[in-house]
N, C-alpha and C positions, 0 to 999 in steps of 0.2 A: 423819546420813543425809540425802541429798537426796530429798525427797518431793514429788511433784506431785499436786495435788488439782484435778481437772477437774470443775467444777460446784461453786461455793462458796455454794450456798443454805443452807437450814437444816441439813441433815445434813452436806454437804461443808464448810460453813463451820465447823461445830462440830468436825469432825475436823481441819481445817486449824489452827484456833486451839489445840486441845489438843496437836497434834503440835509446833507451833511453840513453845508454852510448855514442852514436854517436851525442848527442845533440838535439834530437827531443823531442817534448812534447807528451808523449805517455799516452794513456788511454787504459786499458785492461778491457775486460768483462770476468769474471770468475765466479765460483760458489763454494759453500761449504767451506770446510776448506782451500782450496787453496786461495779463495778470502780473507778469514779472515787473512791468513798469509801474503798475498801481502799487505793488508792494514796496518798490523803491521810492517812488516820488508822489504817489497819489494820482488823482485824476485832475488834469488841468483843463478847466472849462473856460472858453473864451467866446467872444461874439456878442450877440444881441442882448444877452442877459448879464453882461459884465464879465469880468475876469476873476476867476476863483480857482484856488487849488484846494482840493479836498483830500485830506490824509485819512484814509478809511481802511478798515479791515477787508481783506480779500483772500479768496481761496478758490480752488477748482470745484469744491462742493460746499454746500451750506454747512456751517459748523454749529449753529445755535438756533434756538427757537425765537423768532422775532414776534413783535406785536402786530406787525403789518408786513406783508410781502408783496413785491412787485415783480412780475415776470415780463421781461422785455426781450426775450430771445427772438430769433426769426421763427416764423410760424411752424416751419418743419422741425424745429428743435424743441418746441415747447413741451410736448408730451413727455419725452424722455427726461428733460430737465426737471419737470414737476414730479415725476415718479421717483427720481433719485432723491428729491428733497421731501417726499411725502410724509415721512415720519415726523420731521421737524415742523412741517406746515399744517399738521392735523389740528383743526379748530381755529386756525389763524385766517383772518380775512386776506384774500389774495387778489390783487389787481392784475389783470392780464392786459398789457398794452401791445396790441398786435393788429396787423392789417388782415384783410380777408373776412370771411363769414363764420369760421368755425371755432374761434378762440374760446368762447364761453363753454360750448359743449365739450371741447377737448379738456378744458380745465376741470369741469365738474366730473368728468369721467376719471381723470387722473387723481383728483383730490376730493373724494366724496365726503370727507369730514370737514371741509373748509367752505366758507362762503366765498364764491368766486364772483368777482365784479369785473365786467368787461370795460375796456378803456380804449380810446383812440387818441393818438398824438397828432395834433395839427400844427405843431411847431416843426421847423426844419433844422436838423442837426447833421453834422458830418463827422465821421471818425477820420481824423487826419493822420494819426500815427499812434502807436501804443501809448496810452495814457493821455492823448491829446484829442479833445473834442471841441468843435466850434458850433455855436448856434447861429445859423445863417439867416433865419427869419423867425420872429416870435409867433406864437399861436397858442391856442388853448388845448388843455387836456379834457376830453369829454368822457364822463363816467356814466355807466348804466345805472339809472336811478331806481331800478326795480327791486333791489335787494335791501335787507334790513339795515345794513351798516353803510350803505352808499353815502348818506349825508355826513356821517362822522368821518369817514375816510376822505371825503371831499374837503372837509374842513382842515384836515391835516395837510393835504396837498396844496390847498388854496393859499396856505401861508407862504409857499415858496414859488408858485407859478399860477397863471390864470387857469381856473378849472370851471367847467360847466357840468351840470348833471342833466341828462336827457331821459325822458320817459319812454322814448322809442329807440332803443339801442339798435335793433335790427335795421330800422330806417336810417339811423346814423351810419351804420356799417356800409349800407349801400351808397349813401352819399359820399362816404370816404372812398369807396371803390371808384367812383367817378373822379375824385381828386387824384387817386393813385394811378390814373392813366398817364400821369407825368413820368412814371417810372420806366416803362418799357423802352421808349425811344432813346433816352440817354444811354441805357444799358446796351442797346444795339449799335449805337453810333459812337459812343465814347464822349459825346458832347454833354454840356450842362443842360438842364431843363430850359434855361433862358435861351441858349443857343438853338436848341431844337425848336422852340416856339418862334424864334425869329426867322426860321427857314419856312417859306410859304408852303412847300410841299409837305414837310414834316408836321407843320402846324395843322394842316388839313387832316392828315392821318390821325393826329391826336384828337382833334375835334370829333372826327367820325367814330373813333374808338370810344369816346365819352358818350356820344349819342347812342351808340350801340349798347353801352352799359345801361343807360337810362331805359332804352327800349326793353332790354332783358329784365330789368327790375320791374318795370310795369307789367310785363308778361307774367312775372312771378307773383304779382299781387302786392308789390311793395309800395308803401307810401314813403317817399324820401323825407328824412327828418332834417330840420334846419341845422346847418353846419357851415361855419366860416363864410357866411354871406349867401350860401345856397339854400334853396327851399324847394319843396315839391312843385310849387307853382312855377318857380323860375326854371327848374329842370324840365318841366313839361313844355314851356315856351321854347327852351333851348332845343328840345327833341324835335319839335315841329317847325323850327325856324328854317329858312332856306340855307343851303350849304354855305353860301357866301357870307352869312352872318355867324355861322357856328364857330368860326375861329376867334370870335370876340371873347369867348370864355377862356381859352388858353392864354390869350393876351392879358386878360384881367388877372389870371393867376400869376403870370410872369411879373406884372406890376406889384402884386402882393409880395412876391418873393424878394423883390429888391435887387440891387446890383451884384450882391455876392453870389458867385456861381453856385448853383444847387445841383449836385450830381444825381440826387435821388438815391434811395436806399439800395435799389437793385444794381446800379452801376457801382456803388461802393462795395457791394459784395463781390462783384466781378473783379474789381481792382485788387481786392484782398485774396483772390483765388478761392473764395468760399461759394457754396451753392446759394443761389438766389431763391427768393420766395415768389417768383413770378407765377408759379402754379396756384398760389393763394391770392394773387392779384388778378391779372388778366385771365388766368386759368380758372378762377372762381366764376368769372362771367361766362366762360365757355361751358362750365359744368352746369350752371344755373340755366343757361339757354337750352341745353340738352334736356334737362329735367322738365322744362316747360314745353318741350316738343319742337324746339327751334334750333337755330345756329347763331353763333357769334363769330362770323368769318374774320373780321378784322382783329379781334382779340386773339383768335386762334393763330393767325399768322404771326402776330407779335410774340406770342409765347414760343413759337417754333424758332423765330430769329433770336430771341434771348437765349434759348437753350443752345443754339448753334454757337453764339459768341461765348457762352458760359463753358462750352466744351473745349475751348482752347483755340477756336478760330479767331480770325482778326475781326475788328470792328468793321461794320459796313458803312459805306459812304451814304450820304443822304439820297443821292440819285439811285443807288442800288435799292435802298429801302422803299422809295417811292415806286420804283418799277415792280418790285416783288409784290407789294400790296395791290398795285394796279392789276397785275396778272391774276392774283388770287381772287380779287373781287370780280374781275371779268369772268373768270371760270365759274364762279358761284352764282353769277347773275346779280350780284350786289354791287351797284356802282358807287357805293359810299355815299 
């Protein structure tokens, strides 16, 4: 099968390499030094799913019509990337693997002639250098099961990595938003997710940002879909648990990640000097809270601090982060 992967960073590069090694004819769309290295030597994938080198076609724009397309750009780049490739993607099933809440709507607006299938990546991968990607923790790819070709696309992808199909993709997106709370604090501090979680003060902030995300989802009428061991019932219990117990969820996530340092996608963007997608992660929680007539104070301060670091400022120390969050929540009357 001819497969196009638009956006060959950590997630897209992993999928492209696995599909190529699985016998598919893969073309990737990449840019800069990453594109140059793929053209010279391919994509080298290492880590939890083995060691593979995929020699594949690559360019800065899609060159041919595929049988299946995967869009794995950052959320803020997706619309432009899809509109650029729209002529070649017309009528082609398109899987959009992205964080946040707006990926499917964006895809359907940009590609009205295509069947757009939302997807969420629950495996952890890091872009080490141009052409070099490592899978730091295995996990599943979750597909929206509401479209006509979801099952057949899942069968194609299931041959190269674990795939589940969910009947409630919006609920799954919200559960993933809870998981994605691991991203902000590494980006602010420069520490791995495991190092953040091992710090008591940062772990409490992460736990409270997760509880705030659950509360906003509930206020928005969401029922959280089962995802990576989480369920609606479990997240309800987590939301209502005493603060002293809330840190158990980040600790469980750290155990699932294993010992290989996981920087999170937001810190990876900062290290490469690229815009982050924090506005589609913690920022999505802030927007949803406002739409429901409330606030998401902790997520809002995390967004501000990520943008501060993103703008060229230094990483903040854990003590600075703890103090800023304390001051913000004290002013708002939210004690966390």
